[in-house]
N, C-alpha and C positions, 0 to 999 in steps of 0.2 A: 853757383849750384855744383854740388859734388857729382862725381861720376855715377854714383848709385842713384842720386836724385834724378839725374838725367835719364837713366835707364827706367826708373819708375815712371817718369813723366811720359816717356815714349810708349810705355805699356798701358797707359790709361786709355779707356774707351770714351769716345765722344758720345754723350747721351743726347737723345732727342726730346726728352721730357724733363721738366723741372723736378718732378718726383724722383726720377732715377738719379738725378744729380745730387740729391740730398742724402742718398743712402750711405755714402762714405762717412759722413758725420754721425749718422745713426749707428753705424757699425763701431766707430771709435767710442761713442758714448756707451754702448753695450759693454765693451771690454773694460772701460773705465769704471762702470758700475760694478763689474765683477771684482776688480781690484779693491774698490772702495769697500764693498761688502766684506771682502776678506780682511781688510785692515780694521774694520769696525766690529769684527766678530760675528757678523750675520752669517747664517747658514748658506752655503753654496753647494752646487752639485754639477758634476760633469753630466752631460746628457746629449742625446741625438735629436736631429730633426725628425718630424713625422713619427713621434714616439707615442702619440695618442693621449698623453697625460700632461700636456703643457699646463692646462688649467689647474690640475691637481698641485703641481709644483708651485704655481703662483698663489693659489689659495692658501698654501702653507707658508707663504712669505720666504720661500727659498729662491735664491738668485741663481738662475741657470747659467752654466758656463758651457757654451755650445762648442764642443771640441772640433767638429767638422768645420764650423765657421772659422775658427782660428787657423786651421790648416789651409783653408781656402784663402784667407787673408795673406798668409805667408806666400802662397803660390802667386796670388795677384801682385804682390810686391816683389816677386821674383827673388824671394829670400827663403825658400824652403830647402835648398840643397844642403845647407850645413846641418839641418836637423835630420834630413833623410840619411845623410852620411853618418851621423852619430848613431842613428838606429841600426844602421848596417854594422857599425863597430860593436854593437851589442848582439851581433849574430842574427839579426832579422833580415830576411831577404828583400831586396828592392822590388821583387815581383809581388809582394803583398800590397794591400791598399796603401797608397802613399799618404792619404789623409791620416791613417793610423800611424804609419811610420813617422810622419812629421810630428804628430802629437806626442808619441812615445819618446822620440829623440829630444824634443823640447823638454818634456817632463823629467827625463833622466838627467839632462844637463842642469835644469833648475835645482833638482834635489841634490845633485853633487856639489852645487854651489851653496848649499845650506839654505835653500829657499829663495836665494837671490835670483833675479831674472838673468838669463843669458844676455851677453852684451848686445845692445841695439835691438832688443826684442821688438818685433813688429807691433806697433800700436800699444806698447807697454807690456806686452806679454800676457801669458795665461797663468793665473794664480793656481796654487794648489787647492783642491776642493775639500769640502768636509765629507762628501760621499760621492759615489759614482753610480749612475742609474743607467743600466744598459737595457736594451729592448730586443729580445731575441726575435728576429724576423727572418723570413726566408730570403728577403731581398739582399741581405748584407751580412756576411760572416763576422766582420769586425764588431758588430753590435753585440755579439756574445763574447768575443775574445779580446778586443782592444783593451778594455779596462782591466781584464785579468792580467794582461801583460804590463799595463801601467802600474798595477798594484805591486809589482816587483820593486818599484822605486818608492812607492807610497804604501808601505805595509800597514800603516795605521788607518787607512781610508777604507771604509766598508763599501761593498758593492751590493746592489740589489738588481736582479734581472727580472724584467717583466716579459712574459711570453705573449707575443702578439701574432698569432698565426693568421693566415689568410686562407680562405676556402679555395682549394685547388679548382681550376676550371676543367670541367669535363663536358664533352658535347652530349653525353647520354644521361645526365641527371641534372635536376633542378637544385641549385644551391640553397633554395629555401627549405629543402628537405632536412638540411643539417644545420641551418643557420642558428637555431635556438641553442644548440650544443656549443657552438663557437662563442656566442654571446655570453652564455653562462660561464664558460672558461675565462674569457677576458674580464668579466666582472670580478671573478675570484682573484685574478692577477692584479687588477687595479686596487682591490680592497687590501690585498697583501702589501702593495706599495704604500698605501695610506698608513697602514699599521707600522710599516718600517719607518716612514717619515715622522710619524708621531713619536716614535721612540727616539729618533735622532734629534728632533727639535724640542721635545718635552712639551708639546702643545697638541691639542686635539683639532681635528679638521672642523672647520666652519662650513657646514654643508649649504647653508644659505648663501654664503659668499661663493662657494664653488658653483652653485646653480647660476648665479649672476654672471660668472666668468664664462661658463659654458654657453649661456645665452648670447653673451657678447661675441664669442667665437663664431657661433652660428651666423650672426648678423655680419661678421667680418667675412666669413666664407662667401656669403651671398654678394657682398660688395666687391670682393675680388673678382668673382665670375662676371658680374655686371660690368666691371671696368674692362676686363680682358676681352669680353665679347664685343666691346666697341671697336676692337681692332679688326673686325670684319669689314669696316668701312674702306672704301677706295677713294683716295689714297689712304694707306694704313697710317694711323697717327703714332703708333709705337711698335717697335720691333723686338725681337727676342734678345738682342743685345741689352736693351733697357730692362727687359724682364729678368735677365740674370742679375740685375741690381734690385729690382722691386721684389724679388723672392726673399730678400732679407727680412722685412717685416712680416711676410707671409709665413715663413717657417721658424723664425726666431722670436717673434713678438706676439704670437697668437695668445688670445686671452687678455690683451691689453687694449685700452682705449686708444693708445698710440697707433696700433696697427689698423684699427677701424678708421681712424681719422686720416691716416696715410692713404688708404685706398679710396676713401671718399674724395680726398683732394685729387688723387689720380683720376678718378672717374670724372670729376668736374673738369680737369685739365683736358682730358681726351675729348669730352663733349665739346669744349670750346674749339679745339683743333679741328674737329670734324665740321663744326659750323663754319669755320673759316676755310674749309677744304684744304687744310694744311697737313701734308704727309710728313713722315719722319725723314724723308729725303726729297730733294727738289723734283725729281722725275722718277716715278715708279714704273719700272718696266717688267719686273718679274716678282711674283709672290711665292715665297718659299716656306716650307714647313720644316722646323727643327724637329725631326722625327724620332729622336732618341739619343740618349747619352748625355753625361755631364759635360760641361765645356772645359776647355783648357783655360784655367783662371789667369794664367800668365799671357794668354793670347786673345783676350777679348777684343782686341783691335781687329781681329779677323772679321768681326761683324761690320766694322767700319769699311773694311775692304770690299765685302759683299755689297755694301750700300754704295760705294763709289762706282760700282758696275750697274747700278740701278736695281739691285735686288734687295727686297725687304722680307722680313720674317714676321708675318702677322700672327703666327701661332707656334707653340712648342709643346711637347709632351713633358719635358723636363721641368720639375718643380711645380707643375700645375696639377698636383695630386689632391685636388679638392673638387667639390661640385656644389652647386646651389643646394642648400639643405632641403628645400621643399621638393627637389627632384629626387631625393633619396628614398622617399616614402617611409620615413622613420615612424615607428609606433610612438604614440603619445605616452610618455612615462614621466613620473615625477622625480625619480631618482637620477641625479646628474651623472652618477657613475654608470648606471645602466644606459643612459643616453650616449655617453662617450663610447661604450662598447657597441651599441647599435650603429652609431655614426661610422665607426671604424669598419665594421663588417659590411654595411650597406655601400659605403664609398668604394671599398676594395672589390666589390662584386658588381659595380655599376654597369659595366659593359658586357656582363655575362649573357644576358638575355639576347642581345643583338648578335653576339658571336655564335650562339647556338643555332640561329636561323640561317647562317651561311656555312655550308659544308667546308671544312678545312680552315675555317677562320679561327681567330683568337680574340680575346678582349683587347689586346694591344693593337691588333690590326684594325678592328672595328673603330677604335679611337682615331687612328690615322685616317681612315676613310671619312669619318665624320668631319675632321678638321679640313681635309682636302676639299670636301663639298662645301662646307659652310664658309670657309675663308678664301675660296677661289684660288687654290694653290696650283702653281705651275711646276714645281719641282720639290724634291725631298732631300734634305741633308741630314746625315747622322754622324755621330762621333763615337768611335770606339776608343775608349781609354784603356791602355794596357793593364793598369793595376786595379781597375774597377770592373771586374768580370761579372759580378752578380747583377749589376744594373745594365750591363752592355751585352751579355750573352743573349743570343737570339735576334739581334738587330738585323743581320743579313737574312735570316729566315723571314722575319716580318716584311722586309723589303721585297723578297721574292714572292711572298703571298700577295702583297700589294700590287705587284706588277702583273699578276694574273687578272686583276680587275682594271688597272690603268696601264695597259700594255706599253704605252709609249711615254710614260712620265719619266723625265730625267731624274737621276739620283746621284748623290755624291756621298761617299763614306770617308770621312777624315779619320786619321789615326794619330794619336799622340797620348797624352796622359792628362790628369786633372791638375797636378801641381809639379810633377817632375819635368822641368824644362829641358832636361837632357834628351828627352824623347822627341823634341819638336824641331822641325826645320821650316823656318818661315818661308824661304824661297820655294821649297817644294810645295808647301801648303798653298801659297799664292798661285803657283803654276797650275795646281789641280783645280783651284777655284776658277781660274781663267778658262781652262778647258771646259769646265762645267757650264760656265756662262755661255760659251759658244754653242754647247749642246742645247741649252735653253732657248737661245735665239733661233737655232735651226728648227726646234720643235714648234716654235710659234708661227713658222712660215711653211 
């Protein structure tokens, strides 16, 4: 085994479920499909997770290339640094989103090699797309700017940006007063995307097929929540470490039968573990909430370290950005595009009503409160990633608001990055976890 292989082996997280253990092969297959589509002349597109239009892409037979996913793979394999450094040599600051820097560094290198992949590209590399689909959202600046920067190296690749606003939360007005305006705008944005894709592919949208895929996604959303809510059981059958694997079919395979089948299998597996009273660790002492922040993909073994101390994570806010569709109170509409718009707006405002009932609260805080109560949480862990400000800003404020309600709940804020391993100190991180575990133990007595 080479030195790099040994490093990669040490970085692997031990999973507690068979479903999570299958995800690496699923991820490899996704990238291989992208390369195969590129080689066969099928249309491909760079795109982002939670873009609202997964089903539209798939209905048009466009193969999505998930750029955030590839950057995460590079990070998990501890092979992102050379691409980050290449982006820096292109005068991009390391303080920018390291997902974007990794992707831009890789793309610039590939294009300078005349389309050949950089040497030893993780899982075969990321092929050049036929188009780039950005999704302007408040949550993430790179969703507007990343592909514009990438176009510097791929001038012949067109970009289409879909505006996906979310209704701002305010305590003194009801979001339903403006909801129709937002839905109308998003419908126009999605129809513009369809028109763009029709021009790029030379084919018309099959709206019957789109309706079928939207319905399949609705059923998948329900299955995901049904499976994840089984984790309320004591002992917990699956932790957040595994959920950072099972997020792959959730955010990259929506609108496919494969995603539905994956979560049905996960549901069945968790049911069986609960029937056997089998937890994800031998002795469960503490139940923790991953209360915010993307993980450090190069340090997922930190979850194993928590588990070695008897701590499990039955719930997390990260990547659980869906809800059972029947809880969203969606209007009944026949147009699948309108359904997508309503689903987006209703999901993004799901916690607003509860937040307005508690002075000084927010939707994010109400979500934390809900998980603490329903999953019997003893402590909260958050992760501030230096280069992912838009997702991580406000975490300390949320924690402070939470402690007004749960005055003595122990908390831990980890600091690192999503894929820049130079920001990470394992010894320091483990020492902070040890101190947090001591606080948890003291709080229980």
